[in-house]
N, C-alpha and C positions, 0 to 999 in steps of 0.2 A: 855227279852224273853229267855226261856229255849233253850239251844243249840240243844236239841234233838227234837225240834218241827219244823214242816214245817212253812214257812211263807205264809201268804195269797197270792194267785195269782201266787205262784212259780210253774213253769212248767219245771224247769231244770232237775228234776228227770226223767221226761218222755223223755227229749231230750238226756240224757246221762244215760241209764240204767246200773245197775251193771251187767256186762256180762263178767267179767274177768275170765281167767282160774284159777280154784281153788276155785271158789265161792261155797257156800253151802247154804242150806235152812236157817241155823242159821244166816249166813251173810246177806241174803236177808231180814230177819226180823229186822235187825239192821237199825235204822233210822239215817241217816247220819246227823251230826251236820251242822249248817249253820250260823256260826258267821261272823261278819264283814259286809262289804258292800253288799247290796242286788243287786247291779248292776253286781256282779260277779256270775258265775254259781255255783250251788251246787256241792260238791265233789261226786265222786262215792264211792262205798263200795267194799272192798276186804279183803283178809286175809294176814296178815303179815307173810312172810315166815321165816324160821329159818336162823339165821346168820351163815355164814361159820365158820368152825373151823380153826384157824391159826396153821399150822405146816410146817415142812421142805419141804414137797412135793408140797404144793400149795402156797408157800409164794409169788412167782412172780405174780400169778394170782390174788392175793389179793391186789397187789399194785394198787392204784387208783388215785383219785384226788390229793392227796398229792404229788405224783410223778410228775404229769403234771404241777401243779402250783408251786411246789418246784423248778423244772428246770426253769420255767418261772420267778422265783423270782430272778435269777441271770441275771438282766437286766440293764436298764438305771441307776437306783439308785445305784446299787452295783458297776457297772463298771465305771460310769461317775462321780457321785456325792459323793459316799463314798470315793474313792481315792482322790478326790479334797479336801475333808475335812481333811482326814488323812495326806495328804501331808503338810498341814499347822499345824495341831495340834497333829499329831500322833494318837494313838488309844484312846485318852482320852475321846472323845465325842461319842464313839460307844455305850455307855450306853443308849443313846436316841434310837438307833436302837433296842437295847434289849427290851425296853419298847414297841416300835412299834410292834416288831415281836410277843411278848407275847400277846399284845392286839389283834393283827390280828389272832393269833392262836385261841384265845377264840372266836373271831368273826366268824371264819371259822366253828368252832364246832357248834356254835349257829345257823348259817344259814343252816348247815347240819341237825340239829335237826328238823327243819321245813320240810325239804325234806324227811327225813326218815319217817315222819308221813303221808305226803300227796303225795309224788312222784312229787311234783311241785318244781321248783327252787324258791329261796327266793324272787326274783324280782316279780314273780307272786303273792306271798303271800303278799308283800307290797301293791300291788294294791287292795288286798282284805280288807285292813284296812280302816276305815272311815277317812275322809269324802268320799272316793271313788276313783275309778281309774282315773278319769279326773284330780282331784287335784294332785295326785301323779305323773301323766304323766308330768305335768308342772314342778313340783319340781325336778324330776330326770332328765329331759332333761337339766335343768340348771346345776345340780350337775355332770352330765356325760359329760359336755361340754369339759373337758380336754382330754377325750379320742378321740376327733375328730382330735387332732393334732398328726400327725404321727412322733413324735420326735425320736422314735427308728429307723425308716428307715433313717431319716436325720442324726442321729448320727452314724449308721452303715456304712454310706458312707465314713466317715472320715478315718478310718483305711485303707480301700481299696484305697482311694486316696493317702494316704501317701506311700503305696506300689507302686502305679502307678507312683508317682512323685519321686521315688527313695529316700525317706526319708524326702523330703521337707514337711513342715507343710502347708497345704492348708489354704487359707484365703478367703473363698467364699464371705465374706461380703465386701471385698475391691478389690480383683483381679477379673476382669470380666471373664477371662478364667476359674478360679477356681469356680466361681459362676455357670457357665454353666455345668462344669464338675460335680459339686456336685449335681445339680438338676437332671441330667440324670442318675447318679449313684444311687441316692436315689430313683428315679422313678423305675429303674430296680429292685432294692431290694424290693420295695413295691409290684411290680407286681409278682415277684417270690414268695413272701410270700403268695400269693393267691392260689398257686398250691396245697399245702396239704389240703386246705379247700374245694377243688373241686373234687379231686380224692381219691378213697379208698372205704370203705364200710360205717363205721361210721366216722363222722368228728372227734369224740373223739379219735378213734383209731389212726388216722393219726397224731393228735397232740401228742399223747402218744409216737409214734415212733420218731417224730422229737425232742421232748424234752428229750427223753432217749439218743439219739445220742449227743445232745448238752451237757447234764449233764456229760456223760462219757468222752467226749473229753476235755471239758474245765476243769473239776475237775482233770482229769488225768494230764494235762499239768501244772496246777497250783500247784498240789501236788509235782510234780517233781521239780519245781522251789523252792517250800518251803523247801523241804527236802535237796536239794543239794546246793542251793545258798543263803539261808536265814539264818540269825544268830539267836540263841536262844533269844537274847535280843528283837528282833522284835516280836517274838511270845509272849513273856512276856508282851510287850507293848500292843499288840492287844488283847490278852486274858484277861488281867486285865482291858482294856478299856471297855469291855462289862459290867463291874460291878462297874465302878467308878461313881456311881449315885451322881448327884449334881455337877459334874465338868462342868464348863462353860468357854467359851473363854473370855480372858481379854487382855488388853494392859498394860504391866508392864516391868520394867527393870529386867534383870536377877540377879542383885545384891539385893537379897531379904533381907539380913541382914545389908546392907549399909556399909560394911567394905572395899569396893573398891577392893576386890579380888574375883577371880573366885573360889568359894568353890564347893565341891562335891554336885551334884544335881541342880546346878544353870545354867549349860550349856544346856539350853533348845534346841537349834538348833544344838548342838554338833559340833560347829565350833572352839572351843578352845579359844574363846574370850568372855569377859564380855560385853554383848551388852546392849545398852540403847534403849529407845523407839524412833523410827524414825517417824517423823510426816508425816501423809498422806497429799497429796496436792490436792486441788480441781481442777476440769477441768479449763483450761485457754484458750482454742481455740474453736472458733465457726466454726465447720466444715461444717454446712449446711446453714449458713447465716441467721438463724432465730433470732439472737440477744442473744442467750443463749449458754454459753460455755458448750460443751459436750464431749470434748476430751482433751488430754494432749500433751505437747510438747514431742519430741522424742530426744534420745541421738544419738551419732554417729553411733550406731548399729541399729537404727530404733526402739529401745525399748521405750515404753511410760514411761515418768518420772512421776510416780504416788506418789512418796514419796521422802523424803530427805535421800538419801543414804549417811549418814555421814561417815561411815567407808569404803565406796566404794567397798563392797563385792558383790553387785548385788542382795542382798536379803533384804527384809523388816524385820527389827528387832523390836521386841516389842510384837508380838502375842505370847500369852502364855495361860495357863489354871490355874484356881484356883477352889477349891471345896468350894461351898457356905457354907456347913455345918462346914467344918474345919475352914474356915475364920471366921465364926460367933463365934465359940467356942474360937478361939485364940484371935481375935481382937474385938469381940463384934459388928461386922458390916458385911454387905454383900459386896463382891467385885463389882467394877464397870464393868459391862458386856460390851464386845465389840460386837456390832451388825453388824459388817462389812460383815460377811459371814452368817448371820442368815437365809437368804433366801436359801442358799445352804444347811445349816444344817437341816432346816425344810424340804427341798426337799429330803434330804437323808433319814430322818425318814419317810417321806411320801411314798417313793418307796421301802424302805427296806422291804423285804418280797414281797408282791405284790402291795399293795397300791391302794388308791382310790376305785372305784367300780370294779377294776380288780380282787378282791377276789371273787366276786359273782359267777363266773363260778364254784367254788368249789361245790356249791349246784347243778348246772346243771350237772356236771360230776358225782356227787353222784347218781343222777337219771340215767344217761346213763350207769353207771357201773352196774345198776340193784340192788343197795343197798336199803334195806328197801322196802317201797312201790313203789320205782322206778322200781321194778321188774314188775309191772303191766302197766307201763305208756308208755315205748318205748324210742326212741332216735331220734336225727336228723341225717338222712343219708347224705352221700356225693352225689353230683350231678351225679358223674360218679362212678358206682359200688355199689350204695346203694339201689338197687332195693329190695323190699320186707320189708324194715324197715319202720315202721310207728311211729307216736307220737300222743298219745291221747290229745284231747283238754283240758281235765279236769283231775285234780289229783284224787287220790284214797286214802281213809283213812280206818282205821280198828277200830273195836270195842275194847275198852280198857277193858280187863278182865285179869284173872290170867295168862292164857296161853300167850296171846299177850304181856302182860307186861314183862314176862320173855324173850320173843323173842326180844322185844324192847331194853332191857338192853344189850343183846348180840350185837345188831346192834350199839348201842351207844358206846360200848367199841370198836367196830370195827372202828368207825369214830375217836375216841380218839387215837387209835393206829396209824391210818393213818396220823393224824395231828401232834401228839406229837413226834412220832418216825421217821417220814419221812419229813413232810413239814417243821416243825420248825428247825430241824438240818440242812436241806438243805439251809434254809434262812440264818442261822447264819454262816455256812461255806461259803455260797455264798457271804457273805459280808466280812468275814475275809480274804479269799484268795485274792480277788482283792485289799483289803486294805493293805495286806502284800506287794504287789508290790510297792505301793507308800511309805510306811514306810521304806522298805528295800532299794529300789533303787533310791529314791529321797532324797535330803537333807531336813531336817526338816525346815519348813518355806517357802518352794518353793511356789511361786505364780503360780497357774495354773487356767485356766478357763475350761469351759465345753469341749472345742475343743482340747486344747493342752495337757491336763492331760494324755491322753492315749499315745500321741506321746512322751512326756517327759519320761513317765514310760518305754516305749519300748526301748528308748535310754539308760536309766539307766540299764535295764535288759541286753542289749547287752554289755555294758561296763563291768558289773560285771561278766557275764558269760565268757567273753574273758579273764578277769584277776581277778579271785575270791580272795577276801580278806581272811586274816587269820580268823579262827573261823567258817568257813562254811565247810560243808562236802566235797564239790568239791575241796577244797584246801588241804585236808589231804593227807598224804603219801599213795601212791598207786593209788590215783585218780587224783592228780594234773597233769595237762597236757593232761589227757585222756578226761576229761569232760570240758575242757577250751580251750581258744585260739580264734583267730579272726573268724575262720569258724563257731565254735559253737556260738560265739557272734552274728554273722549275722543270723544264723538259729533261735536262740531264740528271736532275735529282730523281725523277720518276724512272728514267731509263736505267739508272744505276740499281735501283731497287728491283726493277723488272728483270734485269740481267742476273741479279742474285737469285731470283726465283728460277730463271731459265737455266742457271748453272746447277741448281740443286735438284729440281724435279726430274729432268731426264736422267740424272745420275741414279735416282731412285729406280727408274725403269731398268737400268743396267744391273743394279743390285738385286732386284727381284729375280730377273732372269738368271743372274750369276749363281745364286744359291740354289735355285730350283734345277738349273741345268747341270751343275756339277754333281748333285746327288742323284738326279734321274739318270744321267749317263752312267754313273757308277753302278747303281742297282740294275740298270738295263743289262749289264754284263755280268755282275757278280751274283745276282739272284737266279737260281735255277728255275724258279717259278715264273719270273718275268721273261726268261729266255724262251719259254714255250709260247709266248704271245706273238702274234703276227707282227712283223716289223712295221707294217703300215699303221698300227694303232698307237705308235709312239706319241703322236700329237694329242690324242685324247688323254693319255696318261700325264703328259706335260701340263695340260689344262687342269686336271684334277689336283696336281701338286701345287699349281699356282693358287688354286682356291684354298688349299690347306695352309699354305704359307700366308695367304692374305688374312685368314682368321687369326693366326698367331700374331702376325704383324700388327693388326688393328688392336688386338688385346694389349700388346706391349705399348702401343701408341696412347691408349686411354688410361692404362694403369700406372705409367711412369711419367714423371715430370720431364720436360724437354731436355734440361741440362743433364739429367741422368742418362738419357739415351745415348748421347754422343760420348759421354765419359766411359760408359761400359763398353761401347763398341770399339773405341780407339785403343783402350788398354788391351783388349783381346787381339787386335789386329797385329801388333808388333810381335807378340808371342807366336801367333799363327804363321806369320811370314818367316820368322826365324827358323822354326821347326820345319816348315815346308821347304826352305832352302836346303837343309841337311837331307831331308827325305828324298828330294828330287835328285840330289847328287848321288845318293846310294842307288836309287832306282836306275839312273842312266848308266851306272857302272855295272850293275848286276844284270839288268834285263836286255841291254843292247849288245849287239855283236861288237867285238873289240875294235873293229875298223870305224865304228860310228860313235864310240864313246868320247866324252870330253877329255881334253888334254890336262896336263898337270896345273897349268896356270888357272884354267877355269875351275878345276877342282878346289884349289886353295882359295880362290876368290869367293866361290860359293860357300865354303866353310866359314870364312871370315865374315861374309855377309850375314849368315845366320847368327853369328855372335853379336854383330852390330844391332840387329833388330831385337834380339833377346835382351841385350843390355838396356835398350830404350824402353822395352816393356817393363823390365824390372824397376827402373828408375821411376817411371810413371806410377807403377803400383805402390811403391814405397812412399811416394809423395801423397797419393790418395789415402793411404793408411796413416798418414801423419808421422812417418818415420824418417822423413827428410825435411 
């Protein structure tokens, strides 16, 4: 069927007439296209306004979705999983995050492409594709399952508990007091995260304010740490790691040439010794009496004995990295990959940037910023203070002609600038700075889990600030003693933990808003029952959905151990993002006019990006199932 023709029996044009400000007779003669599922209402018609000109005077006003999502990108993956990987392997595996962030940047641009044309968020557009909204409802409820687990609130409780306990590492999965303390602290954080979503005018503006504060505070502290207390070698390690494509984890002796001596470049963990591969030990104790060994024996300090510590240094020797391309050219074979931390590595790539379906609010915020056809549609108001703000039930499209196509190119450049100049650098810096902490302040090869990585890092920061080593700015003449000592060490120890909280808690705000927003926006258009509701009531419905999600989130918080929350969430994220890449590609080819569709380079790259995320999700799943 020709997209410019009405479908028999369609009455959506009568239900939603083109009555937007700025309409003209020429626009009213424009027959709105109606591609995709007939179960979704027809778009309205409107005029595409001019894109703003970027200059010195209005630069802050033009900051949009990239700022909000860029600040949110410094979250669980960057603070918990990135440093966990770099503590073991240095910066060598950060190239996976580079690929993930590049792929997500393209994905963000493509979902904004749809919103610029229709004023609708991408999730609504996905429900417009065949076989129809009911099919995609089931698919995305499954893919969005990971967002139900409030792992950020659970993780944000840990640094606060360490401060409350005077530096003691909490163990909520073993110590009953710590379990109760963690649950109440995480619950308090979760409830406080609801406040910015209820008060204000636009929910989007509240998020923008919260994320700006987080971005300035965390970036400012980490930059001070990086400049004063970090060595140039650390930054070379991290900076080069973003481009070491093909480098993978292996288990190998440091004696690469077999001469029995520690040669330059062979001291992987920088301990001054030529290390061999120390064997990992299987669990030997049945802790729950089910007949299956699920934990290890402990030493005199209570530490689990997970490997043969042959040299007695307290560190696992053998983890290293090799580049598959270099190994193939030199030896004619691929190295044997170590899959021990593959779930963590895949999770780091999954959450680097935003991850999962948490990118989709980019298109919602594009609308609420009033960009493109979002100018005609409206926004979601806060429950308190949002009076007078409405949200149209249906998107609004424009007729593609010479004038509108010129304006379209201006808006598309605007989105490119927002993503490439703000969002992508924020994500790369947001991963580099926390990774700097573990590379600089922890010994290479340190075994850390999701819970003690932040605590070990804070201890390392405190030690180095108290007594800076040679080669860092704080130890140079004129500064030595002024920016060091036990007092400064304690201050920076506490600030590191507080920044851990500040990284994770505001990201929980964005997560709550993201899942509620994408489903509310979709039902607001897809449901015939909701389309009958006055557009001014969208704020009240948003508030009710916040309450429903809060009940579910709190139940998950209390019923699941903390480590389970982040594990389940991150496995889902890779699959969700991979499938969403493919679906967005199909959507933009089918629903958009030919002049506005992506080119072949973008189409191929989006398809390959989907494969990349799907492979990461598969590897993490296989590892968790014990099949790798």
